[in-house]
Structures are given as structure tokens and as C-alpha cells.
Biopython code that builds the backbone (N, CA, C, O; Angstrom):
import numpy as np
from Bio.PDB.StructureBuilder import StructureBuilder

atoms = [
    (1, "ALA", "N", (26.179, 17.631, 7.396)),
    (1, "ALA", "CA", (25.877, 16.600, 6.404)),
    (1, "ALA", "C", (25.342, 15.365, 7.131)),
    (1, "ALA", "O", (25.841, 14.976, 8.187)),
    (2, "HIS", "N", (24.353, 14.786, 6.555)),
    (2, "HIS", "CA", (23.735, 13.595, 7.130)),
    (2, "HIS", "C", (24.537, 12.365, 6.704)),
    (2, "HIS", "O", (24.869, 12.240, 5.525)),
    (3, "PRO", "N", (24.860, 11.451, 7.631)),
    (3, "PRO", "CA", (25.677, 10.280, 7.287)),
    (3, "PRO", "C", (25.075, 9.421, 6.174)),
    (3, "PRO", "O", (25.806, 8.910, 5.325)),
    (4, "VAL", "N", (23.771, 9.260, 6.169)),
    (4, "VAL", "CA", (23.139, 8.445, 5.123)),
    (4, "VAL", "C", (23.293, 9.128, 3.773)),
    (4, "VAL", "O", (23.509, 8.465, 2.758)),
    (5, "GLY", "N", (23.182, 10.445, 3.758)),
    (5, "GLY", "CA", (23.371, 11.194, 2.517)),
    (5, "GLY", "C", (24.795, 11.066, 1.992)),
    (5, "GLY", "O", (25.015, 10.970, 0.784)),
    (6, "ALA", "N", (25.757, 11.064, 2.906)),
    (6, "ALA", "CA", (27.152, 10.916, 2.498)),
    (6, "ALA", "C", (27.396, 9.539, 1.886)),
    (6, "ALA", "O", (28.130, 9.412, 0.906)),
    (7, "ILE", "N", (26.785, 8.522, 2.458)),
    (7, "ILE", "CA", (26.929, 7.168, 1.909)),
    (7, "ILE", "C", (26.301, 7.099, 0.525)),
    (7, "ILE", "O", (26.889, 6.539, -0.400)),
    (8, "PHE", "N", (25.103, 7.670, 0.382)),
    (8, "PHE", "CA", (24.426, 7.686, -0.914)),
    (8, "PHE", "C", (25.257, 8.432, -1.956)),
    (8, "PHE", "O", (25.387, 7.975, -3.091)),
    (9, "ALA", "N", (25.817, 9.579, -1.571)),
    (9, "ALA", "CA", (26.634, 10.362, -2.495)),
    (9, "ALA", "C", (27.882, 9.591, -2.918)),
    (9, "ALA", "O", (28.261, 9.614, -4.089)),
    (10, "ALA", "N", (28.514, 8.913, -1.972)),
    (10, "ALA", "CA", (29.706, 8.130, -2.300)),
    (10, "ALA", "C", (29.376, 6.994, -3.262)),
    (10, "ALA", "O", (30.136, 6.722, -4.192)),
    (11, "LEU", "N", (28.243, 6.333, -3.038)),
    (11, "LEU", "CA", (27.834, 5.257, -3.948)),
    (11, "LEU", "C", (27.535, 5.799, -5.341)),
    (11, "LEU", "O", (27.903, 5.182, -6.341)),
    (12, "LEU", "N", (26.873, 6.940, -5.411)),
    (12, "LEU", "CA", (26.561, 7.548, -6.700)),
    (12, "LEU", "C", (27.830, 7.923, -7.452)),
    (12, "LEU", "O", (27.949, 7.643, -8.645)),
    (13, "MET", "N", (28.777, 8.552, -6.768)),
    (13, "MET", "CA", (30.018, 8.960, -7.428)),
    (13, "MET", "C", (30.841, 7.738, -7.855)),
    (13, "MET", "O", (31.461, 7.748, -8.918)),
    (14, "GLY", "N", (30.846, 6.706, -7.039)),
    (14, "GLY", "CA", (31.547, 5.477, -7.417)),
    (14, "GLY", "C", (30.922, 4.808, -8.623)),
    (14, "GLY", "O", (31.628, 4.311, -9.501)),
    (15, "ALA", "N", (29.595, 4.795, -8.668)),
    (15, "ALA", "CA", (28.907, 4.207, -9.819)),
    (15, "ALA", "C", (29.179, 5.006, -11.085)),
    (15, "ALA", "O", (29.363, 4.426, -12.155)),
    (16, "LEU", "N", (29.207, 6.324, -10.975)),
    (16, "LEU", "CA", (29.525, 7.156, -12.141)),
    (16, "LEU", "C", (30.946, 6.895, -12.633)),
    (16, "LEU", "O", (31.189, 6.814, -13.837)),
    (17, "ARG", "N", (31.869, 6.765, -11.703)),
    (17, "ARG", "CA", (33.262, 6.514, -12.095)),
    (17, "ARG", "C", (33.406, 5.143, -12.762)),
    (17, "ARG", "O", (34.064, 5.017, -13.795)),
    (18, "ALA", "N", (32.789, 4.117, -12.165)),
    (18, "ALA", "CA", (32.864, 2.769, -12.737)),
    (18, "ALA", "C", (32.182, 2.720, -14.099)),
    (18, "ALA", "O", (32.688, 2.096, -15.031)),
    (19, "GLY", "N", (31.038, 3.377, -14.209)),
    (19, "GLY", "CA", (30.339, 3.418, -15.492)),
    (19, "GLY", "C", (31.137, 4.146, -16.551)),
    (19, "GLY", "O", (31.154, 3.737, -17.712)),
    (20, "GLY", "N", (31.795, 5.215, -16.161)),
    (20, "GLY", "CA", (32.634, 5.961, -17.102)),
    (20, "GLY", "C", (33.793, 5.128, -17.616)),
    (20, "GLY", "O", (34.135, 5.192, -18.797)),
    (21, "MET", "N", (34.397, 4.349, -16.734)),
    (21, "MET", "CA", (35.495, 3.478, -17.169)),
    (21, "MET", "C", (34.989, 2.399, -18.119)),
    (21, "MET", "O", (35.656, 2.062, -19.097)),
    (22, "GLN", "N", (33.811, 1.863, -17.831)),
    (22, "GLN", "CA", (33.232, 0.833, -18.697)),
    (22, "GLN", "C", (32.901, 1.404, -20.077)),
    (22, "GLN", "O", (33.152, 0.757, -21.094)),
    (23, "VAL", "N", (32.350, 2.592, -20.111)),
    (23, "VAL", "CA", (32.020, 3.235, -21.388)),
    (23, "VAL", "C", (33.298, 3.517, -22.174)),
    (23, "VAL", "O", (33.332, 3.343, -23.392)),
    (24, "GLN", "N", (34.341, 3.950, -21.481)),
    (24, "GLN", "CA", (35.607, 4.234, -22.149)),
    (24, "GLN", "C", (36.198, 2.953, -22.734)),
    (24, "GLN", "O", (36.714, 2.968, -23.852)),
    (25, "ARG", "N", (36.130, 1.846, -21.993)),
    (25, "ARG", "CA", (36.657, 0.575, -22.497)),
    (25, "ARG", "C", (35.898, 0.097, -23.720)),
    (25, "ARG", "O", (36.491, -0.444, -24.654)),
    (26, "SER", "N", (34.586, 0.296, -23.717)),
    (26, "SER", "CA", (33.783, -0.184, -24.846)),
    (26, "SER", "C", (33.943, 0.715, -26.064)),
    (26, "SER", "O", (33.620, 0.305, -27.179)),
    (27, "GLY", "N", (34.430, 1.922, -25.870)),
    (27, "GLY", "CA", (34.636, 2.830, -26.986)),
    (27, "GLY", "C", (33.369, 3.531, -27.438)),
    (27, "GLY", "O", (33.369, 4.191, -28.478)),
    (28, "ALA", "N", (32.286, 3.403, -26.678)),
    (28, "ALA", "CA", (31.010, 4.002, -27.073)),
    (28, "ALA", "C", (31.019, 5.522, -26.907)),
    (28, "ALA", "O", (30.346, 6.228, -27.658)),
    (29, "ALA", "N", (31.761, 6.020, -25.948)),
    (29, "ALA", "CA", (31.824, 7.461, -25.695)),
    (29, "ALA", "C", (33.133, 7.756, -24.966)),
    (29, "ALA", "O", (33.736, 6.853, -24.386)),
    (30, "PRO", "N", (33.571, 9.000, -24.990)),
    (30, "PRO", "CA", (34.793, 9.351, -24.257)),
    (30, "PRO", "C", (34.624, 9.101, -22.758)),
    (30, "PRO", "O", (33.532, 9.269, -22.213)),
    (31, "GLY", "N", (35.683, 8.710, -22.113)),
    (31, "GLY", "CA", (35.626, 8.429, -20.683)),
    (31, "GLY", "C", (35.347, 9.655, -19.842)),
    (31, "GLY", "O", (34.869, 9.535, -18.714)),
    (32, "ASP", "N", (35.636, 10.830, -20.369)),
    (32, "ASP", "CA", (35.418, 12.065, -19.617)),
    (32, "ASP", "C", (33.943, 12.401, -19.440)),
    (32, "ASP", "O", (33.602, 13.292, -18.662)),
    (33, "ILE", "N", (33.078, 11.709, -20.142)),
    (33, "ILE", "CA", (31.646, 11.989, -20.025)),
    (33, "ILE", "C", (31.167, 11.751, -18.588)),
    (33, "ILE", "O", (30.269, 12.448, -18.115)),
    (34, "ALA", "N", (31.748, 10.790, -17.904)),
    (34, "ALA", "CA", (31.368, 10.528, -16.506)),
    (34, "ALA", "C", (31.743, 11.710, -15.623)),
    (34, "ALA", "O", (30.990, 12.070, -14.718)),
    (35, "ALA", "N", (32.897, 12.317, -15.875)),
    (35, "ALA", "CA", (33.310, 13.486, -15.094)),
    (35, "ALA", "C", (32.372, 14.662, -15.347)),
    (35, "ALA", "O", (32.051, 15.415, -14.427)),
    (36, "VAL", "N", (31.939, 14.816, -16.585)),
    (36, "VAL", "CA", (31.001, 15.891, -16.912)),
    (36, "VAL", "C", (29.674, 15.669, -16.190)),
    (36, "VAL", "O", (29.120, 16.599, -15.604)),
    (37, "ILE", "N", (29.170, 14.447, -16.233)),
    (37, "ILE", "CA", (27.907, 14.137, -15.557)),
    (37, "ILE", "C", (28.049, 14.341, -14.052)),
    (37, "ILE", "O", (27.148, 14.882, -13.410)),
    (38, "GLN", "N", (29.164, 13.916, -13.494)),
    (38, "GLN", "CA", (29.400, 14.092, -12.064)),
    (38, "GLN", "C", (29.405, 15.582, -11.709)),
    (38, "GLN", "O", (28.808, 15.982, -10.709)),
    (39, "GLY", "N", (30.059, 16.382, -12.504)),
    (39, "GLY", "CA", (30.073, 17.824, -12.266)),
    (39, "GLY", "C", (28.691, 18.439, -12.348)),
    (39, "GLY", "O", (28.341, 19.299, -11.539)),
    (40, "LEU", "N", (27.899, 18.001, -13.325)),
    (40, "LEU", "CA", (26.533, 18.516, -13.459)),
    (40, "LEU", "C", (25.666, 18.129, -12.266)),
    (40, "LEU", "O", (24.873, 18.937, -11.783)),
    (41, "VAL", "N", (25.815, 16.900, -11.794)),
    (41, "VAL", "CA", (25.050, 16.459, -10.621)),
    (41, "VAL", "C", (25.391, 17.341, -9.423)),
    (41, "VAL", "O", (24.496, 17.813, -8.722)),
    (42, "ILE", "N", (26.666, 17.559, -9.192)),
    (42, "ILE", "CA", (27.091, 18.394, -8.064)),
    (42, "ILE", "C", (26.574, 19.821, -8.230)),
    (42, "ILE", "O", (26.098, 20.430, -7.272)),
    (43, "PHE", "N", (26.669, 20.351, -9.450)),
    (43, "PHE", "CA", (26.200, 21.712, -9.710)),
    (43, "PHE", "C", (24.715, 21.861, -9.411)),
    (43, "PHE", "O", (24.306, 22.812, -8.744)),
    (44, "PHE", "N", (23.906, 20.924, -9.903)),
    (44, "PHE", "CA", (22.466, 21.038, -9.707)),
    (44, "PHE", "C", (22.040, 20.782, -8.261)),
    (44, "PHE", "O", (20.977, 21.238, -7.839)),
    (45, "ILE", "N", (22.850, 20.065, -7.510)),
    (45, "ILE", "CA", (22.556, 19.878, -6.086)),
    (45, "ILE", "C", (22.894, 21.150, -5.304)),
    (45, "ILE", "O", (22.164, 21.533, -4.390)),
    (46, "ILE", "N", (23.986, 21.791, -5.663)),
    (46, "ILE", "CA", (24.446, 22.971, -4.937)),
    (46, "ILE", "C", (23.734, 24.246, -5.377)),
    (46, "ILE", "O", (23.620, 25.179, -4.581)),
    (47, "ALA", "N", (23.257, 24.317, -6.603)),
    (47, "ALA", "CA", (22.698, 25.547, -7.169)),
    (47, "ALA", "C", (21.604, 26.192, -6.318)),
    (47, "ALA", "O", (21.682, 27.395, -6.071)),
    (48, "PRO", "N", (20.590, 25.458, -5.857)),
    (48, "PRO", "CA", (19.541, 26.134, -5.069)),
    (48, "PRO", "C", (20.074, 26.802, -3.798)),
    (48, "PRO", "O", (19.653, 27.907, -3.455)),
    (49, "THR", "N", (20.983, 26.147, -3.112)),
    (49, "THR", "CA", (21.568, 26.727, -1.901)),
    (49, "THR", "C", (22.391, 27.957, -2.239)),
    (49, "THR", "O", (22.331, 28.963, -1.531)),
    (50, "LEU", "N", (23.155, 27.884, -3.309)),
    (50, "LEU", "CA", (23.973, 29.018, -3.727)),
    (50, "LEU", "C", (23.103, 30.210, -4.109)),
    (50, "LEU", "O", (23.428, 31.347, -3.764)),
    (51, "ILE", "N", (22.011, 29.968, -4.811)),
    (51, "ILE", "CA", (21.107, 31.052, -5.199)),
    (51, "ILE", "C", (20.503, 31.710, -3.964)),
    (51, "ILE", "O", (20.428, 32.936, -3.889)),
    (52, "ARG", "N", (20.069, 30.900, -2.990)),
    (52, "ARG", "CA", (19.516, 31.456, -1.752)),
    (52, "ARG", "C", (20.549, 32.311, -1.020)),
    (52, "ARG", "O", (20.224, 33.383, -0.510)),
    (53, "MET", "N", (21.785, 31.837, -0.970)),
    (53, "MET", "CA", (22.839, 32.593, -0.303)),
    (53, "MET", "C", (23.094, 33.920, -1.007)),
    (53, "MET", "O", (23.277, 34.946, -0.351)),
    (54, "LEU", "N", (23.108, 33.908, -2.329)),
    (54, "LEU", "CA", (23.338, 35.145, -3.080)),
    (54, "LEU", "C", (22.203, 36.140, -2.882)),
    (54, "LEU", "O", (22.447, 37.342, -2.777)),
    (55, "ILE", "N", (20.970, 35.656, -2.830)),
    (55, "ILE", "CA", (19.827, 36.545, -2.610)),
    (55, "ILE", "C", (19.912, 37.177, -1.225)),
    (55, "ILE", "O", (19.683, 38.378, -1.080)),
    (56, "ARG", "N", (20.236, 36.386, -0.210)),
    (56, "ARG", "CA", (20.379, 36.923, 1.152)),
    (56, "ARG", "C", (21.512, 37.938, 1.226)),
    (56, "ARG", "O", (21.393, 38.964, 1.896)),
    (57, "TRP", "N", (22.600, 37.652, 0.543)),
    (57, "TRP", "CA", (23.763, 38.537, 0.558)),
    (57, "TRP", "C", (23.427, 39.879, -0.091)),
    (57, "TRP", "O", (23.842, 40.927, 0.404)),
    (58, "ARG", "N", (22.683, 39.853, -1.188)),
    (58, "ARG", "CA", (22.324, 41.095, -1.873)),
    (58, "ARG", "C", (21.321, 41.913, -1.066)),
    (58, "ARG", "O", (21.343, 43.142, -1.119)),
    (59, "LYS", "N", (20.441, 41.245, -0.320)),
    (59, "LYS", "CA", (19.450, 41.962, 0.490)),
    (59, "LYS", "C", (20.080, 42.584, 1.732)),
    (59, "LYS", "O", (19.698, 43.673, 2.158)),
    (60, "GLY", "N", (21.037, 41.884, 2.298)),
    (60, "GLY", "CA", (21.489, 42.306, 3.598)),
    (60, "GLY", "C", (22.796, 42.926, 3.686)),
    (60, "GLY", "O", (23.228, 43.304, 4.775)),
]
sb = StructureBuilder()
sb.init_structure("model")
sb.init_model(0)
sb.init_chain("A")
sb.init_seg("    ")
for serial, (resi, resn, name, xyz) in enumerate(atoms, 1):
    if name == "N":
        sb.init_residue(resn, " ", resi, " ")
    sb.init_atom(name, np.array(xyz, "f"), 0.0, 1.0, " ", f" {name:<3s}", serial, name[0])
structure = sb.get_structure()
């Protein structure tokens, strides 16, 4: 993992958490929406690597 990428990821996750708390306080949406968005971000970042690994595993 690249150190700059780790810093960027930490800032992104912190912003999502803070934004989720703010949305929950305002009552505009459930607070869990931030957790859902965070999960989707992680999924879409990991998906291409996971697909490549599965293709290699099936071939070899």
C-alpha cells in the first residue's frame, strides 16, 4: 500500500463518517447511509482486483 493512498483513504472514510453523523443529526436520512456508501466505495475499489484473481485462479 502506498502511504499517500492510505492517507487519502483515511481522509475519505473520516469525511464519510462525519457526513453521516451530520445527516443523522439533521434528520434528512438515516445515519447508516454513510456506512452503506463506505461499503460500496470499498467494494468498487476491490472488485477489479478480485475479478482478476478469480480469473487467474480458474485458469491455473
